[in-house]
PDB file with one MODEL, atoms N, CA, C and O in Angstrom:
MODEL        1
ATOM      1  N   MET A   1     -14.734 207.268 103.552  1.00  0.00           N
ATOM      2  CA  MET A   1     -14.256 208.514 104.092  1.00  0.00           C
ATOM      3  C   MET A   1     -14.803 209.707 103.311  1.00  0.00           C
ATOM      4  O   MET A   1     -15.215 210.705 103.902  1.00  0.00           O
ATOM      5  N   GLU A   2     -14.807 209.600 101.974  1.00  0.00           N
ATOM      6  CA  GLU A   2     -15.310 210.698 101.151  1.00  0.00           C
ATOM      7  C   GLU A   2     -16.757 211.016 101.487  1.00  0.00           C
ATOM      8  O   GLU A   2     -17.145 212.183 101.538  1.00  0.00           O
ATOM      9  N   ASN A   3     -17.555 209.981 101.716  1.00  0.00           N
ATOM     10  CA  ASN A   3     -18.964 210.189 102.020  1.00  0.00           C
ATOM     11  C   ASN A   3     -19.132 210.967 103.323  1.00  0.00           C
ATOM     12  O   ASN A   3     -20.016 211.816 103.429  1.00  0.00           O
ATOM     13  N   ARG A   4     -18.288 210.680 104.313  1.00  0.00           N
ATOM     14  CA  ARG A   4     -18.363 211.415 105.588  1.00  0.00           C
ATOM     15  C   ARG A   4     -17.953 212.868 105.409  1.00  0.00           C
ATOM     16  O   ARG A   4     -18.537 213.762 106.022  1.00  0.00           O
ATOM     17  N   ILE A   5     -16.956 213.104 104.573  1.00  0.00           N
ATOM     18  CA  ILE A   5     -16.525 214.474 104.301  1.00  0.00           C
ATOM     19  C   ILE A   5     -17.639 215.244 103.600  1.00  0.00           C
ATOM     20  O   ILE A   5     -17.941 216.381 103.964  1.00  0.00           O
ATOM     21  N   ALA A   6     -18.244 214.622 102.599  1.00  0.00           N
ATOM     22  CA  ALA A   6     -19.338 215.273 101.869  1.00  0.00           C
ATOM     23  C   ALA A   6     -20.521 215.530 102.792  1.00  0.00           C
ATOM     24  O   ALA A   6     -21.116 216.607 102.750  1.00  0.00           O
ATOM     25  N   GLN A   7     -20.867 214.559 103.621  1.00  0.00           N
ATOM     26  CA  GLN A   7     -21.999 214.705 104.539  1.00  0.00           C
ATOM     27  C   GLN A   7     -21.745 215.834 105.543  1.00  0.00           C
ATOM     28  O   GLN A   7     -22.600 216.696 105.748  1.00  0.00           O
ATOM     29  N   ALA A   8     -20.578 215.820 106.155  1.00  0.00           N
ATOM     30  CA  ALA A   8     -20.252 216.851 107.150  1.00  0.00           C
ATOM     31  C   ALA A   8     -20.206 218.232 106.514  1.00  0.00           C
ATOM     32  O   ALA A   8     -20.683 219.202 107.102  1.00  0.00           O
ATOM     33  N   SER A   9     -19.640 218.327 105.326  1.00  0.00           N
ATOM     34  CA  SER A   9     -19.539 219.619 104.648  1.00  0.00           C
ATOM     35  C   SER A   9     -20.901 220.145 104.232  1.00  0.00           C
ATOM     36  O   SER A   9     -21.184 221.331 104.403  1.00  0.00           O
ATOM     37  N   SER A  10     -21.743 219.285 103.691  1.00  0.00           N
ATOM     38  CA  SER A  10     -23.073 219.740 103.279  1.00  0.00           C
ATOM     39  C   SER A  10     -23.937 220.068 104.492  1.00  0.00           C
ATOM     40  O   SER A  10     -24.725 221.013 104.446  1.00  0.00           O
ATOM     41  N   ASP A  11     -23.804 219.311 105.572  1.00  0.00           N
ATOM     42  CA  ASP A  11     -24.555 219.624 106.794  1.00  0.00           C
ATOM     43  C   ASP A  11     -24.140 220.974 107.361  1.00  0.00           C
ATOM     44  O   ASP A  11     -24.983 221.766 107.782  1.00  0.00           O
ATOM     45  N   SER A  12     -22.855 221.227 107.369  1.00  0.00           N
ATOM     46  CA  SER A  12     -22.358 222.501 107.878  1.00  0.00           C
ATOM     47  C   SER A  12     -22.819 223.662 107.009  1.00  0.00           C
ATOM     48  O   SER A  12     -23.241 224.698 107.523  1.00  0.00           O
ATOM     49  N   ALA A  13     -22.739 223.492 105.696  1.00  0.00           N
ATOM     50  CA  ALA A  13     -23.207 224.543 104.784  1.00  0.00           C
ATOM     51  C   ALA A  13     -24.703 224.782 104.973  1.00  0.00           C
ATOM     52  O   ALA A  13     -25.153 225.927 104.952  1.00  0.00           O
ATOM     53  N   TRP A  14     -25.470 223.721 105.157  1.00  0.00           N
ATOM     54  CA  TRP A  14     -26.913 223.864 105.327  1.00  0.00           C
ATOM     55  C   TRP A  14     -27.243 224.589 106.633  1.00  0.00           C
ATOM     56  O   TRP A  14     -28.118 225.455 106.656  1.00  0.00           O
ATOM     57  N   ARG A  15     -26.558 224.245 107.701  1.00  0.00           N
ATOM     58  CA  ARG A  15     -26.790 224.930 108.981  1.00  0.00           C
ATOM     59  C   ARG A  15     -26.483 226.421 108.862  1.00  0.00           C
ATOM     60  O   ARG A  15     -27.221 227.259 109.381  1.00  0.00           O
ATOM     61  N   THR A  16     -25.402 226.739 108.183  1.00  0.00           N
ATOM     62  CA  THR A  16     -25.041 228.139 107.987  1.00  0.00           C
ATOM     63  C   THR A  16     -26.099 228.845 107.146  1.00  0.00           C
ATOM     64  O   THR A  16     -26.489 229.972 107.451  1.00  0.00           O
ATOM     65  N   TYR A  17     -26.557 228.191 106.104  1.00  0.00           N
ATOM     66  CA  TYR A  17     -27.595 228.764 105.241  1.00  0.00           C
ATOM     67  C   TYR A  17     -28.868 229.039 106.047  1.00  0.00           C
ATOM     68  O   TYR A  17     -29.496 230.085 105.881  1.00  0.00           O
ATOM     69  N   LEU A  18     -29.240 228.109 106.908  1.00  0.00           N
ATOM     70  CA  LEU A  18     -30.445 228.299 107.725  1.00  0.00           C
ATOM     71  C   LEU A  18     -30.289 229.474 108.685  1.00  0.00           C
ATOM     72  O   LEU A  18     -31.261 230.172 108.973  1.00  0.00           O
ATOM     73  N   LEU A  19     -29.082 229.695 109.176  1.00  0.00           N
ATOM     74  CA  LEU A  19     -28.848 230.845 110.054  1.00  0.00           C
ATOM     75  C   LEU A  19     -29.030 232.161 109.305  1.00  0.00           C
ATOM     76  O   LEU A  19     -29.444 233.164 109.885  1.00  0.00           O
ATOM     77  N   LEU A  20     -28.720 232.145 108.023  1.00  0.00           N
ATOM     78  CA  LEU A  20     -28.827 233.354 107.210  1.00  0.00           C
ATOM     79  C   LEU A  20     -30.232 233.577 106.654  1.00  0.00           C
ATOM     80  O   LEU A  20     -30.589 234.702 106.305  1.00  0.00           O
ATOM     81  N   ARG A  21     -31.016 232.533 106.573  1.00  0.00           N
ATOM     82  CA  ARG A  21     -32.337 232.603 105.943  1.00  0.00           C
ATOM     83  C   ARG A  21     -33.407 232.064 106.886  1.00  0.00           C
ATOM     84  O   ARG A  21     -33.592 230.852 106.994  1.00  0.00           O
ATOM     85  N   ASP A  22     -34.094 232.943 107.550  1.00  0.00           N
ATOM     86  CA  ASP A  22     -35.125 232.492 108.496  1.00  0.00           C
ATOM     87  C   ASP A  22     -36.431 232.102 107.795  1.00  0.00           C
ATOM     88  O   ASP A  22     -37.361 231.622 108.443  1.00  0.00           O
ATOM     89  N   ASP A  23     -36.504 232.305 106.487  1.00  0.00           N
ATOM     90  CA  ASP A  23     -37.701 231.941 105.743  1.00  0.00           C
ATOM     91  C   ASP A  23     -37.616 230.544 105.113  1.00  0.00           C
ATOM     92  O   ASP A  23     -38.519 230.132 104.385  1.00  0.00           O
ATOM     93  N   VAL A  24     -36.532 229.825 105.397  1.00  0.00           N
ATOM     94  CA  VAL A  24     -36.330 228.491 104.824  1.00  0.00           C
ATOM     95  C   VAL A  24     -36.496 227.449 105.919  1.00  0.00           C
ATOM     96  O   VAL A  24     -35.917 227.568 106.998  1.00  0.00           O
ATOM     97  N   ASP A  25     -37.290 226.431 105.630  1.00  0.00           N
ATOM     98  CA  ASP A  25     -37.523 225.337 106.564  1.00  0.00           C
ATOM     99  C   ASP A  25     -36.336 224.372 106.548  1.00  0.00           C
ATOM    100  O   ASP A  25     -35.699 224.184 105.512  1.00  0.00           O
ATOM    101  N   GLU A  26     -36.049 223.776 107.673  1.00  0.00           N
ATOM    102  CA  GLU A  26     -34.920 222.853 107.787  1.00  0.00           C
ATOM    103  C   GLU A  26     -35.014 221.691 106.806  1.00  0.00           C
ATOM    104  O   GLU A  26     -33.986 221.182 106.358  1.00  0.00           O
ATOM    105  N   ASP A  27     -36.220 221.263 106.465  1.00  0.00           N
ATOM    106  CA  ASP A  27     -36.416 220.137 105.558  1.00  0.00           C
ATOM    107  C   ASP A  27     -36.689 220.571 104.121  1.00  0.00           C
ATOM    108  O   ASP A  27     -37.242 219.801 103.335  1.00  0.00           O
ATOM    109  N   ASP A  28     -36.309 221.784 103.780  1.00  0.00           N
ATOM    110  CA  ASP A  28     -36.509 222.301 102.435  1.00  0.00           C
ATOM    111  C   ASP A  28     -35.835 221.387 101.411  1.00  0.00           C
ATOM    112  O   ASP A  28     -34.803 220.781 101.696  1.00  0.00           O
ATOM    113  N   GLU A  29     -36.417 221.292 100.232  1.00  0.00           N
ATOM    114  CA  GLU A  29     -35.881 220.412  99.187  1.00  0.00           C
ATOM    115  C   GLU A  29     -34.481 220.828  98.731  1.00  0.00           C
ATOM    116  O   GLU A  29     -33.745 220.015  98.171  1.00  0.00           O
ATOM    117  N   ARG A  30     -34.114 222.082  98.967  1.00  0.00           N
ATOM    118  CA  ARG A  30     -32.777 222.545  98.593  1.00  0.00           C
ATOM    119  C   ARG A  30     -31.687 221.835  99.388  1.00  0.00           C
ATOM    120  O   ARG A  30     -30.536 221.785  98.955  1.00  0.00           O
ATOM    121  N   ARG A  31     -32.037 221.294 100.528  1.00  0.00           N
ATOM    122  CA  ARG A  31     -31.041 220.567 101.326  1.00  0.00           C
ATOM    123  C   ARG A  31     -30.518 219.356 100.570  1.00  0.00           C
ATOM    124  O   ARG A  31     -29.314 219.100 100.567  1.00  0.00           O
ATOM    125  N   GLU A  32     -31.397 218.620  99.941  1.00  0.00           N
ATOM    126  CA  GLU A  32     -30.988 217.448  99.166  1.00  0.00           C
ATOM    127  C   GLU A  32     -30.164 217.867  97.948  1.00  0.00           C
ATOM    128  O   GLU A  32     -29.184 217.205  97.606  1.00  0.00           O
ATOM    129  N   LEU A  33     -30.552 218.952  97.299  1.00  0.00           N
ATOM    130  CA  LEU A  33     -29.778 219.451  96.162  1.00  0.00           C
ATOM    131  C   LEU A  33     -28.361 219.843  96.589  1.00  0.00           C
ATOM    132  O   LEU A  33     -27.385 219.558  95.895  1.00  0.00           O
ATOM    133  N   LEU A  34     -28.273 220.490  97.726  1.00  0.00           N
ATOM    134  CA  LEU A  34     -26.982 220.882  98.272  1.00  0.00           C
ATOM    135  C   LEU A  34     -26.126 219.644  98.552  1.00  0.00           C
ATOM    136  O   LEU A  34     -24.950 219.602  98.191  1.00  0.00           O
ATOM    137  N   HIS A  35     -26.712 218.658  99.185  1.00  0.00           N
ATOM    138  CA  HIS A  35     -25.971 217.433  99.512  1.00  0.00           C
ATOM    139  C   HIS A  35     -25.481 216.738  98.242  1.00  0.00           C
ATOM    140  O   HIS A  35     -24.334 216.295  98.184  1.00  0.00           O
ATOM    141  N   ARG A  36     -26.332 216.639  97.234  1.00  0.00           N
ATOM    142  CA  ARG A  36     -25.917 215.991  95.983  1.00  0.00           C
ATOM    143  C   ARG A  36     -24.780 216.752  95.313  1.00  0.00           C
ATOM    144  O   ARG A  36     -23.837 216.156  94.793  1.00  0.00           O
ATOM    145  N   TYR A  37     -24.885 218.079  95.332  1.00  0.00           N
ATOM    146  CA  TYR A  37     -23.852 218.912  94.723  1.00  0.00           C
ATOM    147  C   TYR A  37     -22.505 218.703  95.419  1.00  0.00           C
ATOM    148  O   TYR A  37     -21.487 218.495  94.760  1.00  0.00           O
ATOM    149  N   VAL A  38     -22.507 218.760  96.737  1.00  0.00           N
ATOM    150  CA  VAL A  38     -21.266 218.577  97.492  1.00  0.00           C
ATOM    151  C   VAL A  38     -20.731 217.159  97.314  1.00  0.00           C
ATOM    152  O   VAL A  38     -19.520 216.975  97.193  1.00  0.00           O
ATOM    153  N   THR A  39     -21.594 216.168  97.295  1.00  0.00           N
ATOM    154  CA  THR A  39     -21.176 214.784  97.071  1.00  0.00           C
ATOM    155  C   THR A  39     -20.542 214.629  95.694  1.00  0.00           C
ATOM    156  O   THR A  39     -19.529 213.944  95.550  1.00  0.00           O
ATOM    157  N   ASN A  40     -21.134 215.262  94.679  1.00  0.00           N
ATOM    158  CA  ASN A  40     -20.562 215.196  93.331  1.00  0.00           C
ATOM    159  C   ASN A  40     -19.182 215.844  93.283  1.00  0.00           C
ATOM    160  O   ASN A  40     -18.279 215.329  92.624  1.00  0.00           O
ATOM    161  N   LEU A  41     -19.013 216.963  93.973  1.00  0.00           N
ATOM    162  CA  LEU A  41     -17.699 217.604  94.030  1.00  0.00           C
ATOM    163  C   LEU A  41     -16.683 216.690  94.703  1.00  0.00           C
ATOM    164  O   LEU A  41     -15.539 216.582  94.261  1.00  0.00           O
ATOM    165  N   CYS A  42     -17.109 216.044  95.763  1.00  0.00           N
ATOM    166  CA  CYS A  42     -16.229 215.116  96.484  1.00  0.00           C
ATOM    167  C   CYS A  42     -15.868 213.929  95.591  1.00  0.00           C
ATOM    168  O   CYS A  42     -14.711 213.511  95.548  1.00  0.00           O
ATOM    169  N   ASP A  43     -16.846 213.394  94.887  1.00  0.00           N
ATOM    170  CA  ASP A  43     -16.588 212.277  93.972  1.00  0.00           C
ATOM    171  C   ASP A  43     -15.646 212.682  92.842  1.00  0.00           C
ATOM    172  O   ASP A  43     -14.912 211.851  92.309  1.00  0.00           O
ATOM    173  N   ALA A  44     -15.672 213.970  92.479  1.00  0.00           N
ATOM    174  CA  ALA A  44     -14.807 214.466  91.408  1.00  0.00           C
ATOM    175  C   ALA A  44     -13.389 214.763  91.890  1.00  0.00           C
ATOM    176  O   ALA A  44     -12.524 215.126  91.094  1.00  0.00           O
ATOM    177  N   GLY A  45     -13.149 214.609  93.201  1.00  0.00           N
ATOM    178  CA  GLY A  45     -11.791 214.747  93.695  1.00  0.00           C
ATOM    179  C   GLY A  45     -11.555 215.837  94.720  1.00  0.00           C
ATOM    180  O   GLY A  45     -10.450 215.949  95.250  1.00  0.00           O
ATOM    181  N   GLU A  46     -12.565 216.646  95.013  1.00  0.00           N
ATOM    182  CA  GLU A  46     -12.390 217.683  96.037  1.00  0.00           C
ATOM    183  C   GLU A  46     -12.632 217.066  97.410  1.00  0.00           C
ATOM    184  O   GLU A  46     -13.717 216.556  97.686  1.00  0.00           O
ATOM    185  N   HIS A  47     -11.612 217.114  98.268  1.00  0.00           N
ATOM    186  CA  HIS A  47     -11.728 216.493  99.584  1.00  0.00           C
ATOM    187  C   HIS A  47     -11.486 217.471 100.725  1.00  0.00           C
ATOM    188  O   HIS A  47     -11.487 217.079 101.892  1.00  0.00           O
ATOM    189  N   ASN A  48     -11.280 218.732 100.397  1.00  0.00           N
ATOM    190  CA  ASN A  48     -11.068 219.742 101.425  1.00  0.00           C
ATOM    191  C   ASN A  48     -12.424 220.155 101.985  1.00  0.00           C
ATOM    192  O   ASN A  48     -13.226 220.741 101.257  1.00  0.00           O
ATOM    193  N   PRO A  49     -12.707 219.869 103.254  1.00  0.00           N
ATOM    194  CA  PRO A  49     -14.013 220.189 103.828  1.00  0.00           C
ATOM    195  C   PRO A  49     -14.379 221.673 103.746  1.00  0.00           C
ATOM    196  O   PRO A  49     -15.541 222.019 103.530  1.00  0.00           O
ATOM    197  N   ASP A  50     -13.383 222.546 103.918  1.00  0.00           N
ATOM    198  CA  ASP A  50     -13.660 223.978 103.830  1.00  0.00           C
ATOM    199  C   ASP A  50     -14.072 224.382 102.415  1.00  0.00           C
ATOM    200  O   ASP A  50     -14.997 225.173 102.233  1.00  0.00           O
ATOM    201  N   ALA A  51     -13.385 223.837 101.426  1.00  0.00           N
ATOM    202  CA  ALA A  51     -13.722 224.136 100.032  1.00  0.00           C
ATOM    203  C   ALA A  51     -15.107 223.592  99.682  1.00  0.00           C
ATOM    204  O   ALA A  51     -15.874 224.244  98.974  1.00  0.00           O
ATOM    205  N   LEU A  52     -15.421 222.401 100.178  1.00  0.00           N
ATOM    206  CA  LEU A  52     -16.734 221.809  99.909  1.00  0.00           C
ATOM    207  C   LEU A  52     -17.850 222.622 100.566  1.00  0.00           C
ATOM    208  O   LEU A  52     -18.896 222.855  99.961  1.00  0.00           O
ATOM    209  N   GLN A  53     -17.618 223.045 101.797  1.00  0.00           N
ATOM    210  CA  GLN A  53     -18.620 223.848 102.493  1.00  0.00           C
ATOM    211  C   GLN A  53     -18.824 225.180 101.781  1.00  0.00           C
ATOM    212  O   GLN A  53     -19.957 225.627 101.603  1.00  0.00           O
ATOM    213  N   THR A  54     -17.728 225.811 101.375  1.00  0.00           N
ATOM    214  CA  THR A  54     -17.825 227.085 100.666  1.00  0.00           C
ATOM    215  C   THR A  54     -18.586 226.924  99.358  1.00  0.00           C
ATOM    216  O   THR A  54     -19.437 227.750  99.028  1.00  0.00           O
ATOM    217  N   ALA A  55     -18.287 225.873  98.617  1.00  0.00           N
ATOM    218  CA  ALA A  55     -19.003 225.620  97.367  1.00  0.00           C
ATOM    219  C   ALA A  55     -20.487 225.397  97.626  1.00  0.00           C
ATOM    220  O   ALA A  55     -21.330 225.858  96.856  1.00  0.00           O
ATOM    221  N   GLY A  56     -20.805 224.693  98.706  1.00  0.00           N
ATOM    222  CA  GLY A  56     -22.210 224.480  99.065  1.00  0.00           C
ATOM    223  C   GLY A  56     -22.911 225.767  99.418  1.00  0.00           C
ATOM    224  O   GLY A  56     -24.063 225.972  99.033  1.00  0.00           O
ATOM    225  N   LEU A  57     -22.234 226.646 100.148  1.00  0.00           N
ATOM    226  CA  LEU A  57     -22.827 227.933 100.490  1.00  0.00           C
ATOM    227  C   LEU A  57     -23.047 228.796  99.257  1.00  0.00           C
ATOM    228  O   LEU A  57     -24.064 229.480  99.142  1.00  0.00           O
ATOM    229  N   LEU A  58     -22.094 228.760  98.340  1.00  0.00           N
ATOM    230  CA  LEU A  58     -22.260 229.520  97.108  1.00  0.00           C
ATOM    231  C   LEU A  58     -23.446 229.006  96.306  1.00  0.00           C
ATOM    232  O   LEU A  58     -24.221 229.797  95.768  1.00  0.00           O
ATOM    233  N   LEU A  59     -23.593 227.701  96.221  1.00  0.00           N
ATOM    234  CA  LEU A  59     -24.749 227.126  95.536  1.00  0.00           C
ATOM    235  C   LEU A  59     -26.040 227.552  96.227  1.00  0.00           C
ATOM    236  O   LEU A  59     -27.003 227.942  95.566  1.00  0.00           O
ATOM    237  N   SER A  60     -26.057 227.479  97.536  1.00  0.00           N
ATOM    238  CA  SER A  60     -27.262 227.833  98.301  1.00  0.00           C
ATOM    239  C   SER A  60     -27.639 229.287  98.107  1.00  0.00           C
ATOM    240  O   SER A  60     -28.823 229.615  98.020  1.00  0.00           O
ATOM    241  N   SER A  61     -26.660 230.152  98.040  1.00  0.00           N
ATOM    242  CA  SER A  61     -26.958 231.569  97.877  1.00  0.00           C
ATOM    243  C   SER A  61     -27.558 231.860  96.516  1.00  0.00           C
ATOM    244  O   SER A  61     -28.303 232.827  96.361  1.00  0.00           O
ATOM    245  N   LYS A  62     -27.242 231.029  95.520  1.00  0.00           N
ATOM    246  CA  LYS A  62     -27.805 231.201  94.175  1.00  0.00           C
ATOM    247  C   LYS A  62     -29.220 230.630  94.091  1.00  0.00           C
ATOM    248  O   LYS A  62     -29.983 230.997  93.197  1.00  0.00           O
ATOM    249  N   ALA A  63     -29.573 229.746  95.005  1.00  0.00           N
ATOM    250  CA  ALA A  63     -30.863 229.037  94.953  1.00  0.00           C
ATOM    251  C   ALA A  63     -31.962 229.779  95.699  1.00  0.00           C
ATOM    252  O   ALA A  63     -32.980 229.177  96.039  1.00  0.00           O
ATOM    253  N   ARG A  64     -31.790 231.022  95.952  1.00  0.00           N
ATOM    254  CA  ARG A  64     -32.793 231.797  96.679  1.00  0.00           C
ATOM    255  C   ARG A  64     -34.033 231.807  95.895  1.00  0.00           C
ATOM    256  O   ARG A  64     -35.024 232.405  96.314  1.00  0.00           O
TER     257      ARG A  64
ENDMDL
END
């Protein structure tokens, strides 16, 4: 279940990031970094999809 939450949250954060950044390709390497970050947060005990997505967006905004 945690893996599905992490996957859905990171996918949603990535889609939102792509909407905000037209200069980033869908297969950019930052996508994997985002997924790992959200998965690590989930493994550490965060299971709220909204919180995970928000954390992913914050990470993405710093990775410009």
